[in-house]
C-alpha positions as CSV (number, residue, x, y, z in Angstrom):
1,M,0.0,0.0,0.0
2,I,1.3,3.4,-1.0
3,N,2.0,5.8,1.9
4,W,0.7,9.0,0.4
5,H,2.2,11.1,3.1
6,H,5.7,9.9,2.5
7,L,5.2,10.1,-1.2
8,Y,4.1,13.8,-0.9
9,E,7.0,14.5,1.4
10,F,9.4,12.9,-1.1
11,M,8.0,14.9,-4.1
12,T,8.2,18.1,-2.1
13,I,11.9,17.5,-1.5
14,V,12.4,16.8,-5.2
15,A,10.6,20.0,-6.2
16,A,12.6,22.0,-3.7
17,L,15.9,20.7,-5.1
18,L,14.7,21.3,-8.7
19,I,14.0,24.9,-7.8
20,V,17.4,25.6,-6.4
21,L,19.2,23.5,-9.1
22,D,17.2,25.4,-11.8
23,P,18.1,23.3,-14.8
24,L,16.1,25.6,-17.1
25,A,18.4,28.5,-16.3
26,V,21.5,26.3,-17.1
27,M,20.1,25.0,-20.4
28,P,21.1,28.1,-22.5
29,I,24.7,27.5,-21.4
30,I,24.4,23.9,-22.4
31,L,22.9,25.1,-25.7
32,S,25.7,27.5,-26.4
33,I,28.4,24.9,-25.7
34,R,26.6,22.1,-27.6
35,A,26.5,24.5,-30.6
36,S,30.3,24.7,-30.6
37,V,30.7,20.9,-30.4
38,K,30.0,19.4,-33.8
39,D,30.2,15.7,-32.8
40,Q,26.8,14.6,-31.4
41,H,28.5,11.9,-29.2
42,E,30.8,14.5,-27.7
43,S,27.8,16.8,-27.2
44,R,25.9,14.2,-25.2
45,C,29.1,13.4,-23.3
46,L,29.1,17.0,-22.1
47,I,25.7,16.5,-20.5
48,Y,26.6,13.2,-18.9
49,H,29.8,14.6,-17.4
50,V,27.9,17.6,-16.1
51,V,25.1,15.6,-14.6
52,A,27.5,13.0,-13.1
53,G,29.7,15.7,-11.5
54,A,26.7,17.7,-10.2
55,T,25.0,14.6,-8.8
56,I,28.2,13.5,-6.9
57,L,28.7,17.0,-5.5
58,L,25.1,17.3,-4.5
59,L,25.0,14.0,-2.7
60,F,28.4,14.7,-1.1
61,F,27.1,17.9,0.6
62,T,23.8,16.2,1.4
63,I,25.6,13.4,3.3
64,T,28.4,15.4,4.9
65,G,26.4,18.6,5.6
66,T,28.5,21.6,6.6
67,W,31.2,19.4,8.2
68,V,33.5,19.7,5.1
69,L,33.0,23.4,4.8
70,A,33.8,23.9,8.5
71,L,36.9,21.6,8.1
72,F,38.5,24.0,5.6
73,G,37.1,27.1,7.2
74,I,34.9,27.9,4.2
75,T,31.6,29.7,4.8
76,L,28.6,29.9,2.5
77,S,29.5,33.6,2.1
78,D,32.9,32.7,0.8
79,M,31.3,30.3,-1.7
80,R,28.8,33.0,-2.8
81,I,31.6,35.5,-3.5
82,G,33.9,33.0,-5.2
83,G,31.0,31.5,-7.2
84,G,29.8,34.9,-8.2
85,L,33.2,35.9,-9.5
86,L,33.3,32.7,-11.6
87,L,29.8,33.2,-12.9
88,L,30.8,36.8,-13.9
89,V,33.6,35.4,-16.0
90,I,31.2,33.0,-17.7
91,A,28.6,35.8,-18.3
92,L,31.2,38.1,-19.9
93,R,32.3,35.4,-22.3
94,L,28.7,34.6,-23.2
95,V,27.8,38.3,-23.9
96,V,31.0,39.0,-25.9
97,E,31.5,35.8,-27.7
98,G,28.1,34.1,-27.6
99,K,29.7,31.0,-26.0
100,F,31.8,29.9,-23.1
101,G,35.2,28.5,-24.2
102,P,36.7,27.9,-27.6
103,D,35.2,25.6,-30.2
104,G,35.6,21.8,-30.0
105,E,36.6,19.3,-27.3
106,V,38.9,21.7,-25.4
107,G,36.0,24.2,-25.1
108,Y,33.5,21.8,-23.7
109,K,36.0,20.3,-21.2
110,S,37.0,23.7,-19.9
111,A,33.3,24.5,-19.3
112,I,32.3,21.3,-17.4
113,V,33.6,22.4,-14.0
114,P,32.0,25.9,-13.8
115,I,28.7,24.5,-15.1
116,I,28.8,21.9,-12.3
117,S,29.7,24.4,-9.7
118,P,28.7,27.2,-9.1
119,L,26.1,27.2,-11.9
120,I,24.2,24.0,-10.9
121,I,25.6,23.2,-7.4
122,G,25.9,26.7,-6.0
123,P,25.5,28.0,-2.4
124,G,21.7,27.8,-2.8
125,A,21.8,24.1,-3.7
126,I,24.3,23.3,-1.0
127,T,22.3,25.1,1.6
128,A,19.0,23.5,0.5
129,A,20.6,20.0,0.5
130,V,22.0,20.5,4.1
131,V,18.7,21.9,5.4
132,L,16.5,19.3,3.7
133,A,18.7,16.5,5.0
134,A,18.5,17.9,8.5
135,V,14.7,18.2,8.4
136,H,13.6,15.1,6.4
137,G,16.5,12.8,6.8
138,V,19.7,12.2,4.8
139,W,18.7,9.1,2.8
140,I,15.3,10.4,1.6
141,T,17.1,13.6,0.6
142,V,19.8,11.6,-1.2
143,L,17.1,9.7,-3.2
144,A,15.3,13.0,-4.0
145,G,18.6,14.5,-5.2
146,V,19.1,11.6,-7.6
147,V,15.5,12.0,-9.0
148,A,16.0,15.8,-9.3
149,M,19.2,15.2,-11.3
150,L,17.3,12.7,-13.5
151,F,14.8,15.4,-14.3
152,S,17.6,17.8,-15.0
153,T,19.2,15.3,-17.4
154,I,16.0,15.1,-19.4
155,I,15.8,18.9,-19.6
156,F,19.5,19.1,-20.7
157,L,19.0,16.4,-23.4
158,L,16.1,18.4,-24.8
159,S,18.6,21.1,-25.6
160,G,19.6,19.1,-28.7
161,F,16.0,19.5,-30.0
162,I,15.9,23.2,-29.1
163,L,19.3,23.7,-30.8
164,R,18.0,22.2,-34.1
165,L,14.7,24.2,-33.7
166,L,16.4,27.6,-33.1
167,G,19.4,27.2,-35.3
168,S,22.8,28.8,-34.7
169,T,21.5,32.4,-34.9
170,G,18.8,31.8,-32.3
171,T,21.1,29.9,-30.0
172,D,23.7,32.7,-30.2
173,L,21.0,35.3,-29.3
174,I,19.7,33.3,-26.3
175,S,23.3,32.7,-25.1
176,R,24.1,36.4,-25.1
177,V,20.8,37.4,-23.4
178,M,21.4,34.7,-20.8
179,G,24.9,36.0,-20.3
180,V,23.4,39.3,-19.1
181,L,21.0,37.5,-16.7
182,I,23.9,35.3,-15.4
183,A,25.9,38.5,-14.8
184,T,23.1,39.9,-12.6
185,F,23.0,36.6,-10.7
186,A,26.8,36.8,-10.2
187,V,26.6,40.4,-8.9
188,S,23.8,39.3,-6.5
189,Y,25.9,36.4,-5.3
190,I,28.9,38.7,-4.6
191,R,26.7,41.4,-3.0
192,I,25.0,39.0,-0.6
193,G,28.3,37.3,0.2
194,I,30.0,40.6,1.1
195,F,27.0,41.8,3.2
196,D,26.9,38.5,5.1
197,L,30.7,38.8,5.8
198,I,30.3,42.3,7.0
199,R,27.3,41.3,9.2
200,V,29.2,38.4,10.7
201,S,32.3,40.6,11.4
202,H,30.2,43.2,13.2
203,H,28.8,40.5,15.5
């Protein structure tokens, strides 16, 4: 017999993780990089590498909580500032060049790490994973994280269809517009991180 209460709780955790992972916001970046990779196999490898890396990182922070951050003396404010600076670099490349990284294999490999973190697994996703694990339990949050990443994989794979639908010109336009939006996210990350550090130092 299905326990509807547990199922509802589980789907609530999945939805919460999907919101903070925000795969729809990442898809234009995936689009721009897939447009520069001519080989379809390499293009799909990009998605699988990103999803695998993001899943491992999400589950790692879900299980270990803030212990690892405390071990190295890293605060979420530090991650916000560092992640914001990295996002700002990505945004500038997207606005100026319409893509992140050079064409071909080297380009997509150089883009994998910043897409995984901080673009997908940023301070918001880490905080959400830690809090959800504390409230609902570690293992249900781990399972929900895997399901959320499966949904994200489907969304990323759909980028191939969108790429064919929009063509190179449409993809280039979306990439540049998203570059501006990512720049605003980056500035917001940096601003919040600095204000948090100032607030902590005053206390």
